[in-house]
C-alpha positions in Angstrom: 7.6 -20.6 27.7 9.0 -18.3 24.7 9.1 -14.8 23.7 10.2 -14.0 20.5 10.2 -11.0 18.6 10.6 -11.3 15.4 14.2 -10.8 15.2 15.1 -13.7 13.2 12.4 -12.9 10.2 13.2 -9.1 10.5 17.1 -10.2 10.1 16.3 -12.5 7.3 14.1 -9.5 5.6 17.2 -6.9 5.8 16.6 -5.3 9.2 18.6 -4.6 12.3 17.7 -5.9 15.7 18.3 -7.7 18.9 16.0 -10.2 20.8 16.2 -12.9 23.7 14.5 -16.3 23.6 13.4 -17.7 27.0 13.7 -21.1 27.3 12.3 -23.3 30.4 15.7 -23.0 32.0 17.8 -20.6 30.6 18.1 -18.0 28.1 19.2 -18.2 24.2 19.9 -14.6 23.3 19.8 -14.2 19.2 21.6 -11.2 17.8 21.5 -10.9 14.0 21.7 -8.0 11.2 21.9 -8.0 8.1 25.0 -7.9 6.2 25.8 -6.2 3.4 25.6 -8.3 0.1 22.1 -9.7 0.6 22.7 -13.0 2.1 20.9 -11.9 5.6 18.8 -14.9 5.7 21.2 -17.6 5.3 23.0 -15.5 8.2 20.4 -15.1 10.2 19.5 -19.0 9.7 23.1 -19.9 10.6 23.2 -17.8 13.6 19.9 -19.6 14.9 21.7 -22.7 13.7 24.7 -22.1 16.2 22.6 -20.7 18.7 20.2 -24.3 18.8 23.7 -25.9 18.8 25.1 -24.3 21.8 21.8 -24.4 24.0 21.5 -28.3 22.8 25.1 -28.9 24.3 24.0 -27.2 27.6 21.0 -29.9 27.4 18.5 -26.8 27.5 16.3 -28.1 24.1 16.5 -30.6 21.5 18.8 -30.5 18.3 17.1 -29.0 14.7 16.3 -32.0 13.0 17.4 -30.8 9.4 20.2 -28.0 8.8 17.3 -26.9 6.4 14.7 -26.1 9.6 16.7 -23.0 10.7 16.4 -21.4 7.3 12.8 -22.7 7.2 12.4 -20.8 10.3 13.6 -17.5 9.2 11.6 -17.5 6.0 8.3 -17.9 7.4 9.1 -15.1 10.3 10.3 -12.7 7.6 7.1 -13.8 5.9 4.9 -13.3 9.3 6.4 -10.0 9.6 6.1 -9.1 5.9 2.3 -9.5 6.2 2.0 -7.6 9.4 4.0 -4.9 7.4 2.2 -4.9 4.3 -1.6 -5.5 5.8 -1.2 -4.7 9.3 -2.6 -7.8 10.5 -2.1 -8.3 13.5 -1.9 -4.8 14.2 1.0 -4.9 16.4 3.8 -7.2 15.3 4.7 -8.5 18.7 1.2 -10.3 18.4 2.9 -12.7 16.3 5.6 -13.9 19.2 3.3 -16.8 19.8 2.9 -18.0 16.1 6.6 -17.8 15.8 7.5 -19.4 19.3 5.4 -22.4 18.1 6.7 -22.5 14.6 10.5 -22.7 16.2 9.5 -25.2 19.1 7.9 -27.3 16.5 11.1 -27.7 14.8 12.8 -28.8 17.4 12.4 -32.2 19.0 10.9 -32.5 22.3 12.4 -35.8 23.5 15.8 -34.7 23.5 
C-alpha cells in the first residue's frame, strides 16, 4: 500500500533524503532535510503534517487526529533507523518500510 523508505526518520536524525509515499489513489511526496540548528525533528514533523493536510484536502487520506502524531512518527522512525544502524537489525534499512507504513497508517483515521 505505502512505500516509506525511512525519509522522515532519517531527516529527524539529521540526514538529507527524499522519499515518496504511495497512497491507493495518488502519491504523497515528502522531501525533508535537516536544517542547521538542530530543529530537524520538528521540521520533519511539520513537513509530514503539512503533507498530510494537503492529502486529506484532496480526499486521499484522513487527517492526523493530533498535532503530536507527526512528531511521534518522526521520533519512532528515527529510533527504528538508529537501531538498524547500531545493531544491523534488520540487515537492510528498507526492510523497515512495512513497519513505518503501519505506524503512519495507524495514526491516520480510516473512517475519514
